[in-house]
N, C-alpha and C positions, 0 to 999 in steps of 0.2 A: 683487211681482206674479208669479203663476204662469205656466207656459207656456201653460195653457189660456186664462187671461185675456188674455195677450199675443196668442195666436192669434186669439181672437174679436175683440179690438180691431183687429188688423191687417185681418181679413176685412171688419169693419164699416166701417172707414175706407176701404178699396178700393171697396166698394159705394157709400159716400157720395160719394166722389170721383167715381165713374162717374156718379152721379146728378146731381152738379153740372155735369159736362160735358154730360149729356143734357138738363138742365133747359132751356138755350136752344136745344135741339136741334129746335125747330120752326123749321128753317133756311130762309132765302131768301124771307121774307115781306117785301116792300118796304114801307117806312113810308108810310102813307096809302093803301095799296091796300085793295081790298075783301078780306073774309075769305077766306083761302085754304082749299082742301080739304086736309086733313092726311093724309099716308101715314105709316105707322109702319114703321121699319126696326130690327130686333133683331139683336144679335150678342153674342158672349161675350168679346171681346177687352178687355184691360185699358187704361186710359187711357194714351195715348202709343204704343200699338201701331199700326203702319202700317195695319191693318185699320180701326181706329176712326178714325184721322186721315182716311183716304180716304173712309170712310162719311160723315163730317161734311162733307167737301168735295162728295161726291155730293148731299147734302141742299142745300147752297148752290146748286149748279149747277142742280138741278131748279127752285128757286125762280126763279133768274135766267132759265132758258130757257123756263119756261112763263109768264113775265111776272107771277109771283105768284098764278097760278091754283092751284098746288100748292105745299104746304110738306111738308118731311120731318121727322118726329120720330125722331131716332136714339137708340136706347136700347142701350148697351153693357154690358159687365161682367155678363152674365146678368140684367139687371134684369127682362126679361120672360120669363125661365126658360132652362134650359139649351138646348143645341142640338137635342136630340130634341124638346122640347116646342115650340121655336120652329118646327120643321118641321111638327108637327101643326097649330099655329095658322095657319101659312101655307096648308096644303092647304084648311082650312075658311074662310079668309078673315079670321080674327080679327086677323091682322097682314097687312101688305101686302108686306114684303120682309125677307129675311135674308141676311146674309153668313155662311155655315155652313162646315162642315167636310166634308172627304172622307169621314171615318169615320162620321159620323152620317148623311150622305146615302147611304151604301152600303146602309143598312137599306131604302131605297126604290128605289134604282137600283144594284144589286149591281155592275154593270159599272164603275162609277166607281172602285171600290176598286183595280182593276187598274192605275190610274195609279201606284200605289205599289208596284209589283213592285220587289223589291230591286235597286238599282243600274241601274234601267231608264234613268234620265236623269242625266247628269253634272252638270247645273246647271238652273236655271229657264228659260234661253233655250232649251235643248234640248226641254224639256217644252213650252213654248208654241209652238214650231215644229210640234209634233204636234197640240196641243190647239186651236190657233186654226184648224185645217183640218177635214178630214172626221171626224176623231175627235170633235171638240167638237160638230159637227152631229149625229152618232149619238147622243151622250149627251143632246143637247137633245131629240131625239125621245123618248128614253126619260123624261126629266123631264116632258115633256108628258102621258104616260100617268098621272102621279101629281099632276096639276093644278099644275104649276110651270113657269115659263119661265126659263131662264138669261139673265140680262142680260149677264153677263160671267164669266170665270174668273179669279179673284185668285190671287195667289201666296201659298202658305203655307210655301214654302222647302224647302231640303234639311234633313233632320232628323239630329240627333245624340243621343247617349246621355249623360245625367248620373246620378250616384248619389252616396250618402253614404258608401260603403264603401272603394272602391279605383278606380285607373285601369283602364279597359277597353282592352286592346290587342288581344287575340285573343277569338274566341268562347268559348273555354274560361274566360275571366274573367267571363262572365255566369252561369255555373253557380252555383246557390245564391242568386242574386238574384231578387227579385220587382220586376218592371218595370211601372209604369203605362203602359197604352196607351189610346188613345181606343177607342170601340166600333167598331173597324175590323177586320174579319176578316183583311185582308191584314197589318196590323201584328201582330196575334196570332199569325198563321201564321209570320211572320218570326222573332219572338222565341221562340216555341215551338221552331221548327226550330234556332235557335241555342242552345237549351239553357236559357233563362231561364223562370221562371214569370211569368204576366201577371195583371194585375188591372185592370179597367175602372172608372175613377173620373172623374166630371165634371171638366172643366178647372177650373171655378170653385172646386173643392174640393181641387185638386191640391196647392197649397202646404201646407195643413193636413195632408193625408195624408202628404207627404213629412217635414214637421216632426215629426209624431207617430210616424213609423216604420211607418205602415201599409203603405207600400211603400218599397223601397230606392232606386228610381230612376224614371227616366221618359225619354222621347225626344220631342224638339220641335226646331224651328228655333231658331237663336240669338236671333232677335228675340222669341219667345215666352218663352225662357228669361230674357232680359234684362227685358222689360216686366212679367212677372209675378214677377220677383225669385226665380226658382226656385234661382238659384246660391246664395242665402243658406242654403238647407238642403240643397243638393246641390253640394258644392264640386268634385267630380271631373267634368270635362267632357271627354268623349272624342269626337273628331271623326270619327264613323263615316260620316256621309253615306250611311246605308244605304237611304235612300228619299226621294222627293220627294212633296209633296202639294199639291193645289189647294184653293182656297177658293171654292166655287160662290157666286156672288151671283145670288140667285133672287127672282123676283117671283111672287106668287100668280096663278094663271090667272084667278081671279075678279076681281082688281083689274085685270089686264092687259086683260081683255075690256071693262071699263067705260071705258077710255081711248079717246079718239078717235085717229085716225091721226096727227094733228098731235101730240097729247100723247105718244103712244108714241114718236115720233121724237125728241121733246125729252127724254123720260126716258132713251131708249137713247143719245142723245148725251151725256147727263150721265154716264151709267154708263161710256161709252167714255173720257171725259176722267179720270174718277176711277180707272178701271182703269189707265191709263197712269202716273198718279200713284202708285197703290198698289204696282205692280211696281217702280217706280223707288225708292220708299221702302224696300221689302224689300232690294233690292240694296245700296243705301247702308248700310242698318242692319246687314246681315250683316258688312260689312267693318268698320264701327265697333265692333260688339260683340266681334268676334274680337280686335281690338287691345285693347280695354278689358279683356276677361277675361285675355288673355295677360299684361297689365301688372299684374294684381291678384295680389299675393303670397299672398292667402288661398285662391286657387283653383288648382287643378291641371288644366291643360289639355294634352291629348295627342293625337297622331295614332294611328290604329289601323293594323293590318295589313289593309288593304282586300282584298287578294287572298284572304287567309284568310277573311274575311267573305263575300266573293263566292262562294267555293266552298261554304262551309257553308250559305249561304242558296239556292243554286241549285235545290234540290228545290221551292222554293215556286212556281217558274214552272210546273213540271209539274202540281202540285196544281191550279193555277188554269186551266191549260189543259183539264183534265178536267171543269170545271164546265159547266152547261147552256149558258152563253155563252162556251164556250172559243174559238169562232171569233174572237169579238171580241178576246180575249186574245192569240191568235196574231197577228191584224192589227196590234194595238197594238204588239207586240214587233217585228214587221217595219217598222212606221212609225218606231219610235225608232231602228232601225238604219240607216234610209235616209239 
């Protein structure tokens, strides 16, 4: 079997597995109840990722809390398209909801990318202390201008660097490497400032791109590295912790406007419960995957010189303060320090 055949087979199996998981994803429809109105939720996470697990739970909760009036079809693993196309479908009402990424959302709401300023948050708890307050409200108002309503802010975790060439201990080790990033201007600015080349590739195609050497490495939280098996083709895992990212859970304004006040309350309550679950799953998964990676003799996991990374990436904050929404960036930095 050639490498290409093996790659295509793995990709096909991943999508098939996602389809099997999504097939029963008209969730929360009580037996014997009248036909439910189906809402569609799309995301890009692989089966077993906390994002997908919590999305399925959200679907179950919607059915439960609306008494079977609404059901949710959850389609993961990019079955309904990549994150950019999901956002387009959301704005037009072609789909009802998406759990998306900070990077893709930044094309519509540029301010959200500022949450990924290098070393802004030490951990997810510090990030949500800020995002669950006035910062989140301000971003919600910006999403409203592009026909979306944030139901919740899910955790995409602290991000680390993997590659196929060597351990990354200092910024100098990135020179000469091409790193895949999401279409997120903040991440691109960080890695360009650190001296790496960047390439933007859809997450669903990332494993193949790494396997075939299109790019040398990538950056993601440990949960994504594990659930998408990126460690199979990137055995060097460097714990850079260079940024944190949010996963916005969004509903189309078109769909939201159709819901009664009672149904909105039920959907929001389901989102709140699923959010608590998702954040907890990320927290537990990061600890589990760190231990698993550390124990795997085939993998090389290392700490980095974080102070060197902080100093090298410091100019990024000034670049972002100079943007048209620089006041928001400055306020965000102050809130993170409080």
